[in-house]
C-alpha positions as CSV (number, residue, x, y, z in Angstrom):
1,M,0.0,0.0,0.0
2,F,1.7,3.2,1.1
3,L,4.9,1.6,2.4
4,D,6.7,1.8,-0.9
5,Y,5.2,5.3,-1.5
6,Y,6.8,6.6,1.7
7,N,9.9,4.4,1.5
8,L,8.9,2.5,4.7
9,L,10.1,-1.0,5.6
10,E,7.0,-1.8,7.7
11,Q,3.9,-0.3,9.1
12,P,4.9,2.5,11.6
13,F,1.5,2.9,13.3
14,G,0.4,-0.6,14.0
15,V,-2.0,-1.8,16.8
16,T,0.1,-4.6,18.3
17,P,2.3,-4.1,21.5
18,D,5.6,-4.3,19.6
19,T,8.4,-3.3,22.0
20,R,10.6,-2.2,19.1
21,F,8.3,0.9,18.7
22,L,8.2,1.7,22.4
23,Y,8.8,5.4,22.8
24,L,10.8,5.9,26.0
25,N,10.3,9.5,27.2
26,H,11.3,10.4,30.8
27,M,7.9,9.1,32.2
28,Y,8.2,5.7,30.6
29,R,11.9,5.4,31.6
30,E,11.1,6.3,35.2
31,T,8.2,3.8,35.3
32,L,10.4,1.0,33.9
33,A,13.1,1.9,36.4
34,S,10.7,1.9,39.3
35,L,9.3,-1.5,38.3
36,W,12.7,-3.0,37.6
37,Y,14.3,-1.9,40.9
38,G,11.2,-2.9,42.9
39,L,11.4,-6.4,41.5
40,K,15.2,-6.6,42.0
41,E,14.7,-5.5,45.6
42,G,12.0,-8.1,46.2
43,R,9.3,-5.7,47.2
44,G,6.5,-8.2,46.5
45,F,3.7,-6.1,45.1
46,M,3.7,-3.2,42.6
47,G,1.1,-1.4,40.6
48,L,0.9,0.2,37.1
49,I,-2.1,2.3,36.3
50,A,-2.9,3.8,32.9
51,D,-5.8,4.9,30.8
52,P,-6.7,2.8,27.7
53,G,-4.3,3.3,24.8
54,M,-1.4,4.6,26.8
55,G,0.9,1.6,25.9
56,K,0.8,-0.1,29.3
57,T,1.0,-3.6,27.8
58,T,3.9,-2.6,25.5
59,L,5.8,-1.2,28.5
60,L,5.2,-4.5,30.5
61,F,6.4,-6.6,27.5
62,Q,9.6,-4.5,27.5
63,L,10.1,-5.2,31.2
64,L,9.4,-8.9,30.8
65,Q,12.0,-9.1,28.0
66,R,14.6,-7.5,30.2
67,L,13.7,-9.9,33.1
68,R,14.0,-12.9,30.9
69,R,17.5,-11.8,29.8
70,S,18.4,-11.8,33.5
71,S,17.1,-15.5,33.8
72,A,13.9,-14.6,35.7
73,R,10.9,-16.8,35.2
74,T,7.9,-14.6,34.1
75,I,4.2,-15.1,33.8
76,F,1.9,-12.7,32.0
77,L,-1.9,-13.1,32.6
78,F,-4.6,-11.1,31.0
79,Q,-7.6,-13.4,31.5
80,T,-9.0,-11.5,34.4
81,C,-12.7,-12.2,34.1
82,C,-12.4,-15.3,36.3
83,D,-12.6,-16.6,39.8
84,T,-9.6,-17.4,42.0
85,S,-9.4,-21.1,41.0
86,D,-9.3,-20.0,37.3
87,L,-6.6,-17.5,37.9
88,I,-4.4,-20.0,39.7
89,R,-5.1,-22.5,36.9
90,Y,-4.1,-20.1,34.2
91,L,-0.9,-19.4,36.2
92,L,0.0,-23.1,36.4
93,Y,-0.8,-23.6,32.7
94,D,1.6,-20.8,31.9
95,L,4.3,-22.6,34.0
96,E,3.5,-25.8,32.0
97,I,2.2,-27.5,35.2
98,C,-1.0,-29.6,34.9
99,P,-3.4,-28.1,37.5
100,A,-4.7,-30.2,40.3
101,P,-8.6,-30.5,40.6
102,D,-8.9,-28.3,43.7
103,L,-7.6,-24.9,44.8
104,A,-5.7,-26.2,47.9
105,S,-3.8,-28.7,45.7
106,M,-3.1,-26.0,43.1
107,H,-1.6,-23.8,45.8
108,Y,0.6,-26.7,46.9
109,Q,1.8,-27.2,43.3
110,L,2.6,-23.5,43.0
111,N,4.5,-23.4,46.3
112,D,6.5,-26.5,45.3
113,F,7.4,-24.8,42.0
114,L,8.4,-21.5,43.6
115,V,10.6,-23.3,46.2
116,R,12.4,-25.2,43.5
117,E,13.0,-22.0,41.5
118,A,14.3,-20.2,44.6
119,K,16.8,-23.0,45.2
120,T,18.2,-22.3,41.7
121,G,18.4,-18.6,42.4
122,R,15.8,-17.7,39.7
123,Q,13.2,-15.0,40.4
124,V,9.6,-15.6,39.5
125,V,7.5,-12.6,38.4
126,L,3.8,-12.6,37.8
127,V,2.2,-9.7,35.8
128,I,-1.6,-9.5,35.8
129,D,-2.8,-7.1,33.1
130,E,-6.3,-5.6,33.0
131,A,-6.4,-6.1,36.7
132,Q,-9.3,-3.7,37.0
133,N,-11.6,-6.6,36.0
134,L,-10.6,-8.7,39.0
135,S,-13.3,-9.0,41.6
136,D,-12.6,-8.3,45.3
137,S,-12.5,-12.0,46.1
138,V,-10.0,-12.7,43.3
139,L,-7.8,-9.8,44.5
140,E,-7.8,-11.3,47.9
141,G,-6.7,-14.6,46.3
142,V,-3.9,-12.7,44.6
143,R,-2.9,-11.2,48.0
144,L,-2.6,-14.7,49.4
145,L,-0.1,-15.5,46.7
146,S,2.3,-13.0,48.3
147,D,2.4,-15.3,51.4
148,F,4.6,-17.7,49.4
149,E,7.9,-16.8,51.0
150,T,10.9,-17.9,53.0
151,S,12.4,-16.0,56.0
152,Q,14.7,-14.2,53.7
153,R,12.6,-13.4,50.5
154,K,9.3,-13.4,48.7
155,L,9.1,-16.3,46.3
156,L,6.7,-14.5,43.9
157,Q,6.9,-10.9,42.7
158,I,3.6,-9.5,41.5
159,I,2.7,-6.5,39.3
160,L,-0.9,-5.5,39.1
161,A,-1.5,-3.5,35.9
162,G,-4.8,-1.9,34.9
163,Q,-7.0,1.1,34.2
164,R,-7.8,3.8,36.8
165,Q,-10.8,1.8,38.0
166,L,-8.3,-0.5,39.7
167,V,-7.4,2.4,42.0
168,G,-11.0,2.7,43.2
169,T,-11.1,-1.0,43.9
170,L,-7.9,-0.9,45.9
171,M,-9.0,2.0,47.9
172,K,-11.9,0.0,49.4
173,P,-11.6,-0.6,53.2
174,G,-11.6,-4.3,52.6
175,M,-8.6,-4.1,50.3
176,L,-6.4,-2.6,53.1
177,Q,-4.2,-5.7,53.5
178,L,-3.5,-5.7,49.8
179,T,-2.8,-2.0,49.4
180,Q,-0.4,-2.1,52.4
181,R,1.7,-4.6,50.4
182,I,2.0,-2.4,47.3
183,S,5.4,-0.8,47.5
184,A,5.2,1.4,44.4
185,A,2.3,2.6,42.2
186,N,3.0,4.2,38.9
187,F,0.7,6.2,36.6
188,L,1.2,6.9,32.9
189,D,0.2,10.4,31.8
190,P,-0.8,11.4,28.2
191,L,2.0,12.8,26.1
192,D,2.3,16.5,25.7
193,S,2.5,18.2,22.2
194,E,6.3,18.0,22.0
195,E,6.3,14.3,23.0
196,V,3.6,13.5,20.5
197,A,5.9,14.9,17.7
198,Q,8.9,12.9,19.1
199,Y,6.7,9.8,19.4
200,I,5.6,10.0,15.7
201,N,9.1,10.6,14.4
202,H,10.4,7.7,16.6
203,R,8.0,5.3,15.1
204,L,8.7,6.4,11.6
205,R,12.5,5.9,12.2
206,V,11.9,2.4,13.5
207,A,9.8,1.6,10.5
208,G,12.8,2.6,8.3
209,Y,11.8,6.1,7.2
210,Q,14.6,8.4,6.1
211,G,14.2,11.8,4.6
212,K,12.5,15.1,5.2
213,P,9.8,15.3,7.9
214,L,6.6,13.7,6.7
215,F,4.3,15.8,9.0
216,T,4.3,19.6,9.0
217,K,4.5,21.3,12.4
218,D,0.9,22.4,12.2
219,A,-0.1,18.8,11.5
220,L,1.8,17.5,14.5
221,Q,0.2,20.1,16.7
222,L,-3.2,19.0,15.5
223,V,-2.5,15.3,16.0
224,A,-1.5,16.2,19.6
225,Q,-4.7,18.1,20.1
226,T,-7.1,15.6,18.6
227,S,-5.5,12.5,20.1
228,G,-5.3,13.9,23.6
229,G,-1.7,12.5,23.8
230,I,-2.9,8.9,23.8
231,P,-0.5,6.7,21.8
232,R,-3.3,4.4,20.4
233,S,-5.2,7.4,19.1
234,I,-2.0,8.9,17.7
235,N,-1.4,5.7,15.8
236,S,-4.9,5.6,14.4
237,I,-4.8,9.2,13.2
238,C,-1.3,8.9,11.7
239,F,-2.3,5.7,9.9
240,G,-5.4,7.4,8.5
241,A,-3.3,10.4,7.5
242,L,-0.8,8.3,5.6
243,S,-3.6,6.4,3.9
244,T,-5.4,9.6,2.9
245,A,-2.3,11.4,1.7
246,F,-1.4,8.3,-0.4
247,S,-4.8,8.2,-2.0
248,L,-4.4,11.9,-2.9
249,G,-0.9,11.5,-4.2
250,Q,0.4,13.8,-1.5
251,K,3.9,13.2,-0.1
252,R,3.7,15.4,3.0
253,I,1.0,15.4,5.7
254,D,-0.4,18.9,6.5
255,H,-3.1,20.0,8.9
256,K,-5.8,19.7,6.4
257,I,-5.2,16.0,6.1
258,I,-5.3,15.6,9.9
259,E,-8.5,17.6,10.1
260,E,-10.1,15.3,7.5
261,V,-9.0,12.1,9.2
262,A,-9.9,13.3,12.7
263,C,-13.4,14.1,11.4
264,E,-13.8,10.8,9.6
265,Q,-12.6,8.9,12.7
266,S,-15.1,10.7,15.0
267,L,-18.0,8.3,15.6
268,T,-20.2,11.3,16.5
269,S,-19.4,12.9,13.1
270,L,-19.9,9.6,11.3
271,A,-23.3,9.0,13.0
272,R,-24.4,12.4,11.9
273,R,-23.4,11.9,8.3
274,M,-25.1,8.5,8.3
275,R,-28.3,10.1,9.5
276,M,-28.1,12.8,6.9
277,F,-27.5,10.2,4.2
278,S,-30.3,8.1,5.3
279,S,-32.7,11.1,5.5
280,S,-31.7,12.3,2.0
281,E,-32.4,8.8,0.5
282,T,-36.0,8.9,1.8
283,T,-36.9,12.3,0.4
284,P,-38.4,12.9,-3.1
285,N,-35.4,15.0,-4.1
286,S,-32.8,12.4,-3.1
287,R,-31.6,12.1,-6.7
288,S,-30.7,15.8,-6.8
289,R,-28.4,16.0,-3.8
290,S,-26.3,19.1,-3.5
291,E,-22.6,19.0,-4.3
292,S,-21.7,19.3,-0.5
293,E,-24.0,16.3,0.3
294,Q,-22.3,14.3,-2.5
295,Q,-18.9,15.1,-1.0
296,R,-20.1,13.9,2.4
297,H,-21.4,10.7,0.9
298,F,-18.0,10.2,-0.8
299,S,-16.2,10.9,2.5
300,L,-18.4,8.3,4.3
301,R,-17.6,5.7,1.7
302,K,-13.9,6.4,2.0
303,V,-14.0,5.8,5.8
304,F,-15.2,2.3,5.2
305,H,-12.9,1.7,2.2
306,L,-9.8,2.6,4.3
307,G,-10.9,0.4,7.1
308,F,-10.8,3.1,9.9
309,L,-13.6,1.4,11.7
310,S,-12.5,-2.2,11.4
311,K,-10.5,-2.5,13.3
312,P,1.4,1.8,27.1
313,A,7.3,6.7,37.3
314,R,4.8,8.9,38.7
315,N,2.6,8.7,41.7
316,I,-1.1,8.3,40.9
317,P,-2.6,11.7,40.8
318,A,-5.2,12.5,43.5
């Protein structure tokens, strides 16, 4: 598609958590350092809170890659709509252990595994993503996992990662024993306008782009404004901008392209255009639509043609 047109080796604004594209500004570096040193010091529990689309999972994958290089054993769980037995079962499956039929026996299996790993000097790290979906009872079960320990060290290090609803759950009085065990809690803020520009240029470089800036300064400012500094939204807008500019035979992305893409990707705007189109089709004069209505109809068809709708340390702010 537009890869050859822009001399790109691969898609720069994909939707998967590819750690090669991770943009490490000061906030992401601080968060990685906080989690890394917390694990190395055996703090037991840590938290990572971020709004949807902030690259939380990509950041965690980067941390897990680094841990594996240091010979740690890592488990990444994201099936969080479950009960306590299911969670322990998923954990054991990830460790390639056939789970016992009851919870007590599964705890015994896990403890036996952790003791054996500790004797070899290997650290075991459990990351639970989308932890905001965990019920209070399952969170209590997670807390009990921290009881696997010797007199010198915790046998299991746990990172709870989730959206800001997780904070509300952890602030409940019944969660006090768990929150007292969380040694560090990090929050990912949206990128500012300068960081948005650096983020876009970073991803283009990783994708192999070399040459003059693809986005004008005005375009970058508008991306920052319309995306709210959310990496996932930035990716969506930039992918749409490259697609649209390619279809127009335009090499550079200006603010007009961003305006068009942002409008097309707005569900509110889309719903309004769909209602107008539906209404015009039911009127006697539907065959004589004005030129502006025809343009809106073309724009709507282009949204579907381009596939726009088909479709990761700071303290938590008070």
